[in-house]
Structures are given as C-alpha cells and as structure tokens.
OpenMM code with the backbone's topology and positions (N, CA, C; nanometers):
from openmm import Vec3, app, unit

residues = "MET ASN LYS LYS ARG LEU ASN GLN ILE GLU LYS ARG ILE ASP LYS ILE LYS VAL GLU LEU SER LYS ILE GLY GLY MET ARG PRO GLY SER LEU ASN PRO ARG TYR ASN GLY LYS ASP LYS THR ASN GLY PRO TYR TYR GLN LEU SER TYR THR HIS GLU MET LYS SER ARG THR LYS TYR ILE ARG THR GLU SER VAL LYS ASP ILE GLN GLU GLN ILE ALA ASN TYR LYS CYS PHE LYS LYS LEU THR ALA GLU TRP VAL ASN LEU GLY ILE GLU HIS SER THR LEU SER MET GLU LEU LYS GLN GLU LYS LYS".split()
positions = [
    Vec3(-1.3487, 9.3790, -1.0090),
    Vec3(-1.3576, 9.2348, -1.0277),
    Vec3(-1.2595, 9.1613, -0.9363),
    Vec3(-1.1390, 9.2147, -0.9257),
    Vec3(-1.0385, 9.1472, -0.8437),
    Vec3(-1.0786, 9.1419, -0.6966),
    Vec3(-1.1372, 9.2505, -0.6454),
    Vec3(-1.1795, 9.2513, -0.5050),
    Vec3(-1.2903, 9.1495, -0.4808),
    Vec3(-1.3813, 9.1390, -0.5770),
    Vec3(-1.4901, 9.0426, -0.5644),
    Vec3(-1.4342, 8.9006, -0.5619),
    Vec3(-1.3401, 8.8728, -0.6508),
    Vec3(-1.2789, 8.7398, -0.6559),
    Vec3(-1.1998, 8.7119, -0.5282),
    Vec3(-1.1310, 8.8121, -0.4759),
    Vec3(-1.0578, 8.7946, -0.3500),
    Vec3(-1.1522, 8.7542, -0.2375),
    Vec3(-1.2688, 8.8192, -0.2309),
    Vec3(-1.3681, 8.7841, -0.1293),
    Vec3(-1.4189, 8.6412, -0.1469),
    Vec3(-1.4418, 8.6004, -0.2721),
    Vec3(-1.4858, 8.4639, -0.2987),
    Vec3(-1.3796, 8.3632, -0.2527),
    Vec3(-1.2549, 8.3933, -0.2829),
    Vec3(-1.1451, 8.3043, -0.2441),
    Vec3(-1.1376, 8.2935, -0.0921),
    Vec3(-1.1468, 8.4065, -0.0236),
    Vec3(-1.1381, 8.4066, 0.1230),
    Vec3(-1.2522, 8.3272, 0.1854),
    Vec3(-1.3722, 8.3396, 0.1303),
    Vec3(-1.4862, 8.2632, 0.1816),
    Vec3(-1.4667, 8.1138, 0.1598),
    Vec3(-1.4162, 8.0770, 0.0428),
    Vec3(-1.3933, 7.9342, 0.0154),
    Vec3(-1.2844, 7.8785, 0.1068),
    Vec3(-1.1796, 7.9542, 0.1297),
    Vec3(-1.0730, 7.9094, 0.2197),
    Vec3(-1.1290, 7.8890, 0.3603),
    Vec3(-1.2146, 7.9789, 0.4050),
    Vec3(-1.2776, 7.9622, 0.5364),
    Vec3(-1.3605, 7.8338, 0.5425),
    Vec3(-1.4340, 7.8044, 0.4337),
    Vec3(-1.5130, 7.6809, 0.4292),
    Vec3(-1.4222, 7.5583, 0.4309),
    Vec3(-1.3115, 7.5657, 0.3601),
    Vec3(-1.2151, 7.4549, 0.3584),
    Vec3(-1.1618, 7.4298, 0.4986),
    Vec3(-1.1304, 7.5353, 0.5715),
    Vec3(-1.0803, 7.5204, 0.7082),
    Vec3(-1.1822, 7.4488, 0.7967),
    Vec3(-1.3101, 7.4839, 0.7807),
    Vec3(-1.4157, 7.4187, 0.8581),
    Vec3(-1.4249, 7.2705, 0.8201),
    Vec3(-1.4216, 7.2422, 0.6901),
    Vec3(-1.4292, 7.1036, 0.6446),
    Vec3(-1.3104, 7.0221, 0.6966),
    Vec3(-1.1914, 7.0817, 0.6947),
    Vec3(-1.0725, 7.0119, 0.7443),
    Vec3(-1.0833, 6.9810, 0.8935),
    Vec3(-1.1456, 7.0722, 0.9684),
    Vec3(-1.1577, 7.0502, 1.1128),
    Vec3(-1.2510, 6.9336, 1.1461),
    Vec3(-1.3345, 6.8941, 1.0509),
    Vec3(-1.4299, 6.7853, 1.0733),
    Vec3(-1.3742, 6.6478, 1.0351),
    Vec3(-1.2584, 6.6455, 0.9704),
    Vec3(-1.2012, 6.5181, 0.9263),
    Vec3(-1.1474, 6.4428, 1.0469),
    Vec3(-1.1823, 6.3164, 1.0546),
    Vec3(-1.1360, 6.2308, 1.1636),
    Vec3(-1.0015, 6.1687, 1.1316),
    Vec3(-0.9803, 6.0509, 1.1872),
    Vec3(-0.8551, 5.9800, 1.1655),
    Vec3(-0.8316, 5.9535, 1.0180),
    Vec3(-0.7056, 5.9538, 0.9786),
    Vec3(-0.6761, 5.9332, 0.8378),
    Vec3(-0.5443, 5.8608, 0.8201),
    Vec3(-0.5334, 5.7961, 0.7065),
    Vec3(-0.4084, 5.7326, 0.6688),
    Vec3(-0.4060, 5.7181, 0.5178),
    Vec3(-0.2858, 5.7248, 0.4593),
    Vec3(-0.2751, 5.7090, 0.3144),
    Vec3(-0.2833, 5.5616, 0.2760),
    Vec3(-0.3040, 5.5368, 0.1497),
    Vec3(-0.2917, 5.4012, 0.1003),
    Vec3(-0.4117, 5.3517, 0.0233),
    Vec3(-0.3991, 5.2258, -0.0140),
    Vec3(-0.5097, 5.1562, -0.0797),
    Vec3(-0.5231, 5.0206, -0.0139),
    Vec3(-0.6464, 4.9761, -0.0048),
    Vec3(-0.6780, 4.8511, 0.0621),
    Vec3(-0.7334, 4.7538, -0.0417),
    Vec3(-0.6691, 4.6395, -0.0511),
    Vec3(-0.7086, 4.5429, -0.1530),
    Vec3(-0.7274, 4.4045, -0.0932),
    Vec3(-0.8332, 4.3335, -0.1368),
    Vec3(-0.8503, 4.1955, -0.0916),
    Vec3(-0.7508, 4.1041, -0.1632),
    Vec3(-0.7028, 4.0057, -0.0921),
    Vec3(-0.6099, 3.9079, -0.1482),
    Vec3(-0.6610, 3.7683, -0.1147),
    Vec3(-0.6268, 3.6732, -0.1998),
    Vec3(-0.6683, 3.5350, -0.1801),
    Vec3(-0.5468, 3.4440, -0.1932),
    Vec3(-0.5490, 3.3325, -0.1217),
    Vec3(-0.4420, 3.2335, -0.1287),
    Vec3(-0.4903, 3.1087, -0.2000),
    Vec3(-0.3972, 3.0336, -0.2472),
    Vec3(-0.4294, 2.9051, -0.3089),
    Vec3(-0.4524, 2.9177, -0.4575),
    Vec3(-0.4367, 2.8064, -0.5250),
    Vec3(-0.4547, 2.8061, -0.6709),
    Vec3(-0.5977, 2.8404, -0.7103),
    Vec3(-0.6929, 2.7905, -0.6329),
    Vec3(-0.8329, 2.8166, -0.6652),
    Vec3(-0.8876, 2.9400, -0.5931),
    Vec3(-0.8004, 3.0083, -0.5236),
    Vec3(-0.8335, 3.1337, -0.4527),
    Vec3(-0.9498, 3.1157, -0.3563),
    Vec3(-0.9500, 3.0052, -0.2854),
    Vec3(-1.0564, 2.9790, -0.1889),
    Vec3(-1.0209, 3.0286, -0.0491),
    Vec3(-0.8945, 3.0516, -0.0240),
    Vec3(-0.8523, 3.1002, 0.1078),
    Vec3(-0.8518, 3.2524, 0.1081),
    Vec3(-0.9385, 3.3100, 0.1851),
    Vec3(-0.9428, 3.4546, 0.1922),
    Vec3(-1.0855, 3.5015, 0.1850),
    Vec3(-1.1104, 3.6253, 0.1712),
    Vec3(-1.0049, 3.7229, 0.1470),
    Vec3(-0.9368, 3.7676, 0.2767),
    Vec3(-0.8140, 3.8066, 0.2617),
    Vec3(-0.7486, 3.8848, 0.3649),
    Vec3(-0.7164, 4.0173, 0.2987),
    Vec3(-0.6893, 4.1193, 0.3758),
    Vec3(-0.6767, 4.2529, 0.3187),
    Vec3(-0.5356, 4.3065, 0.3360),
    Vec3(-0.4899, 4.3714, 0.2302),
    Vec3(-0.3556, 4.4256, 0.2272),
    Vec3(-0.3642, 4.5765, 0.2089),
    Vec3(-0.3027, 4.6495, 0.3003),
    Vec3(-0.2938, 4.7951, 0.2925),
    Vec3(-0.1557, 4.8298, 0.2399),
    Vec3(-0.1505, 4.9032, 0.1301),
    Vec3(-0.0236, 4.9457, 0.0710),
    Vec3(-0.0195, 5.0973, 0.0684),
    Vec3(0.0938, 5.1527, 0.1097),
    Vec3(0.1090, 5.2972, 0.1071),
    Vec3(0.2558, 5.3359, 0.1095),
    Vec3(0.2822, 5.4606, 0.0754),
    Vec3(0.4163, 5.5156, 0.0834),
    Vec3(0.4129, 5.6322, 0.1803),
    Vec3(0.5061, 5.6321, 0.2733),
    Vec3(0.5160, 5.7390, 0.3725),
    Vec3(0.6638, 5.7660, 0.3978),
    Vec3(0.6998, 5.8925, 0.3932),
    Vec3(0.8387, 5.9348, 0.4112),
    Vec3(0.9318, 5.8586, 0.3168),
    Vec3(0.8889, 5.8520, 0.1907),
    Vec3(0.9673, 5.7915, 0.0831),
    Vec3(0.9899, 5.6417, 0.1001),
    Vec3(0.9125, 5.5775, 0.1860),
    Vec3(0.9245, 5.4333, 0.2044),
    Vec3(0.7909, 5.3677, 0.1740),
    Vec3(0.7973, 5.2642, 0.0925),
    Vec3(0.6780, 5.1871, 0.0615),
    Vec3(0.6540, 5.0860, 0.1724),
    Vec3(0.5286, 5.0744, 0.2113),
    Vec3(0.4944, 4.9833, 0.3202),
    Vec3(0.3722, 4.9014, 0.2832),
    Vec3(0.3659, 4.7822, 0.3395),
    Vec3(0.2506, 4.6951, 0.3236),
    Vec3(0.2146, 4.6398, 0.4596),
    Vec3(0.0867, 4.6469, 0.4924),
    Vec3(0.0373, 4.5933, 0.6187),
    Vec3(-0.0823, 4.5040, 0.5892),
    Vec3(-0.0966, 4.4016, 0.6695),
    Vec3(-0.2133, 4.3163, 0.6578),
    Vec3(-0.3164, 4.3623, 0.7592),
    Vec3(-0.4404, 4.3692, 0.7148),
    Vec3(-0.5487, 4.4238, 0.7960),
    Vec3(-0.6494, 4.3125, 0.8259),
    Vec3(-0.6870, 4.3045, 0.9513),
    Vec3(-0.7882, 4.2063, 0.9907),
    Vec3(-0.9239, 4.2470, 0.9323),
    Vec3(-1.0039, 4.1479, 0.9023),
    Vec3(-1.1347, 4.1714, 0.8411),
    Vec3(-1.2204, 4.2657, 0.9249),
    Vec3(-1.2140, 4.2538, 1.0564),
    Vec3(-1.2968, 4.3390, 1.1429),
    Vec3(-1.2516, 4.4861, 1.1424),
    Vec3(-1.1318, 4.5133, 1.0912),
    Vec3(-1.0807, 4.6513, 1.0866),
    Vec3(-1.0960, 4.7165, 0.9496),
    Vec3(-1.1454, 4.6435, 0.8518),
    Vec3(-1.1513, 4.6928, 0.7140),
    Vec3(-1.2333, 4.8211, 0.7024),
    Vec3(-1.3517, 4.8253, 0.7636),
    Vec3(-1.4362, 4.9456, 0.7513),
    Vec3(-1.3672, 5.0690, 0.8087),
    Vec3(-1.3008, 5.0541, 0.9235),
    Vec3(-1.2286, 5.1666, 0.9833),
    Vec3(-1.1168, 5.2152, 0.8918),
    Vec3(-1.0424, 5.1225, 0.8356),
    Vec3(-0.9320, 5.1586, 0.7466),
    Vec3(-0.9854, 5.2260, 0.6202),
    Vec3(-1.0943, 5.1748, 0.5648),
    Vec3(-1.1546, 5.2374, 0.4460),
    Vec3(-1.1960, 5.3807, 0.4756),
    Vec3(-1.2525, 5.4046, 0.5932),
    Vec3(-1.2927, 5.5395, 0.6325),
    Vec3(-1.1703, 5.6303, 0.6477),
    Vec3(-1.0643, 5.5787, 0.7071),
    Vec3(-0.9425, 5.6576, 0.7243),
    Vec3(-0.8790, 5.6920, 0.5897),
    Vec3(-0.8820, 5.5984, 0.4968),
    Vec3(-0.8287, 5.6250, 0.3624),
    Vec3(-0.9130, 5.7315, 0.2924),
    Vec3(-1.0450, 5.7227, 0.3042),
    Vec3(-1.1348, 5.8225, 0.2439),
    Vec3(-1.1099, 5.9603, 0.3062),
    Vec3(-1.0896, 5.9649, 0.4380),
    Vec3(-1.0592, 6.0917, 0.5053),
    Vec3(-0.9289, 6.1511, 0.4540),
    Vec3(-0.8300, 6.0660, 0.4322),
    Vec3(-0.7012, 6.1143, 0.3821),
    Vec3(-0.7159, 6.1722, 0.2416),
    Vec3(-0.7921, 6.1039, 0.1563),
    Vec3(-0.8144, 6.1542, 0.0200),
    Vec3(-0.8861, 6.2885, 0.0227),
    Vec3(-0.9831, 6.3014, 0.1119),
    Vec3(-1.0542, 6.4284, 0.1278),
    Vec3(-0.9582, 6.5376, 0.1752),
    Vec3(-0.8739, 6.5041, 0.2730),
    Vec3(-0.7737, 6.5978, 0.3248),
    Vec3(-0.6821, 6.6460, 0.2121),
    Vec3(-0.6316, 6.5533, 0.1322),
    Vec3(-0.5415, 6.5890, 0.0223),
    Vec3(-0.6109, 6.6799, -0.0791),
    Vec3(-0.7353, 6.6484, -0.1107),
    Vec3(-0.8109, 6.7283, -0.2083),
    Vec3(-0.8328, 6.8701, -0.1559),
    Vec3(-0.8738, 6.8802, -0.0295),
    Vec3(-0.9011, 7.0122, 0.0280),
    Vec3(-0.7737, 7.0956, 0.0420),
    Vec3(-0.6643, 7.0338, 0.0846),
    Vec3(-0.5406, 7.1109, 0.0997),
    Vec3(-0.4860, 7.1550, -0.0358),
    Vec3(-0.5013, 7.0703, -0.1378),
    Vec3(-0.4572, 7.1096, -0.2725),
    Vec3(-0.5393, 7.2289, -0.3217),
    Vec3(-0.6699, 7.2250, -0.2968),
    Vec3(-0.7554, 7.3372, -0.3367),
    Vec3(-0.7160, 7.4638, -0.2611),
    Vec3(-0.6871, 7.4498, -0.1317),
    Vec3(-0.6466, 7.5636, -0.0490),
    Vec3(-0.5184, 7.6260, -0.1032),
    Vec3(-0.4210, 7.5435, -0.1385),
    Vec3(-0.2949, 7.5949, -0.1932),
    Vec3(-0.3203, 7.6689, -0.3240),
    Vec3(-0.4009, 7.6111, -0.4125),
    Vec3(-0.4315, 7.6767, -0.5404),
    Vec3(-0.5008, 7.8104, -0.5188),
    Vec3(-0.5961, 7.8127, -0.4257),
    Vec3(-0.6650, 7.9389, -0.3949),
    Vec3(-0.5690, 8.0399, -0.3323),
    Vec3(-0.4782, 7.9918, -0.2492),
    Vec3(-0.3795, 8.0807, -0.1876),
    Vec3(-0.2893, 8.1453, -0.2911),
    Vec3(-0.2499, 8.0687, -0.3909),
    Vec3(-0.1670, 8.1234, -0.4991),
    Vec3(-0.2445, 8.2285, -0.5767),
    Vec3(-0.3691, 8.1962, -0.6103),
    Vec3(-0.4525, 8.2916, -0.6840),
    Vec3(-0.4760, 8.4180, -0.6011),
    Vec3(-0.5002, 8.4009, -0.4718),
    Vec3(-0.5223, 8.5153, -0.3822),
    Vec3(-0.3993, 8.6048, -0.3786),
    Vec3(-0.2833, 8.5446, -0.3668),
    Vec3(-0.1590, 8.6210, -0.3624),
    Vec3(-0.1380, 8.6999, -0.4916),
    Vec3(-0.1617, 8.6349, -0.6050),
    Vec3(-0.1449, 8.7001, -0.7352),
    Vec3(-0.2402, 8.8185, -0.7495),
    Vec3(-0.3666, 8.7970, -0.7142),
    Vec3(-0.4650, 8.9054, -0.7254),
    Vec3(-0.4335, 9.0203, -0.6295),
    Vec3(-0.3866, 8.9874, -0.5107),
    Vec3(-0.3511, 9.0913, -0.4129),
    Vec3(-0.2379, 9.1790, -0.4655),
    Vec3(-0.1391, 9.1146, -0.5261),
    Vec3(-0.0275, 9.1919, -0.5827),
    Vec3(-0.0752, 9.2802, -0.6972),
    Vec3(-0.1654, 9.2286, -0.7801),
    Vec3(-0.2193, 9.3078, -0.8903),
    Vec3(-0.2971, 9.4277, -0.8403),
    Vec3(-0.3758, 9.4090, -0.7344),
    Vec3(-0.4509, 9.5210, -0.6768),
    Vec3(-0.3579, 9.6270, -0.6205),
    Vec3(-0.2509, 9.5862, -0.5571),
    Vec3(-0.1546, 9.6835, -0.5014),
    Vec3(-0.0885, 9.7631, -0.6134),
    Vec3(-0.0625, 9.6974, -0.7266),
    Vec3(-0.0015, 9.7670, -0.8402),
    Vec3(-0.0999, 9.8678, -0.9013),
    Vec3(-0.2280, 9.8315, -0.9033),
    Vec3(-0.3300, 9.9219, -0.9587),
    Vec3(-0.3459, 10.0470, -0.8750),
    Vec3(-0.3265, 10.0350, -0.7423),
    Vec3(-0.3434, 10.1493, -0.6525),
    Vec3(-0.2312, 10.2508, -0.6672),
    Vec3(-0.1178, 10.2076, -0.7164),
    Vec3(-0.0012, 10.2998, -0.7290),
    Vec3(-0.0122, 10.3876, -0.8476),
] * unit.nanometer
topology = app.Topology()
chain = topology.addChain("A")
for resn in residues:
    res = topology.addResidue(resn, chain)
    for name in ("N", "CA", "C"):
        topology.addAtom(name, app.Element.getBySymbol(name[0]), res)
C-alpha cells in the first residue's frame, strides 16, 4: 500500500510542477472598488492592498489595469494553493519513505 501511495504522490507532484510552470505574472493582495463623496458618486477607483516582507502596502490601480491585476491576484492564489499542496505531499512522501525503509530492515 505504501509503495502505491508513494507513486500516487510522485505523480501528483509532477502534475503540480507542470501547473506551476504555466502560471503567468502574479502578485498578492485584494482589489477593492472605492468611491468618494457623501453620495458615493465619484468612482469607482480601485485599491490594491497587500502585505509583502512584513509590510502592508496599498496601491491605487487605474481602471484600465484592473483586469490584469485581477488575473495576477488569481495566479498568486493558485500558486499558493499548489505550493501548499506540494509541501503537504512532500511531508507525506517523506514519512512513507521512512516507514518503507524501516519495514525492509
């Protein structure tokens, strides 16, 4: 059973590597529309908020750049999800490998 699971893990890790190689530009954060004025008639303008290297940052994004930024944020979320899965699989792979070595002794 352990060898079969090891093979499954290795195949999934290979697929993750392929998926990661297809990810384009990326950036962390969230993009939110903002409005000015009491009646909120001015806007929307877009605010990108993110934390990088332990510093919180806010940038204003032009309307014509919103789609690109949304795509980059989606790519970053995909990257984070895939790398987290890869790490979890790597831990499981390591544990199973050690168990198999102990069984052989």
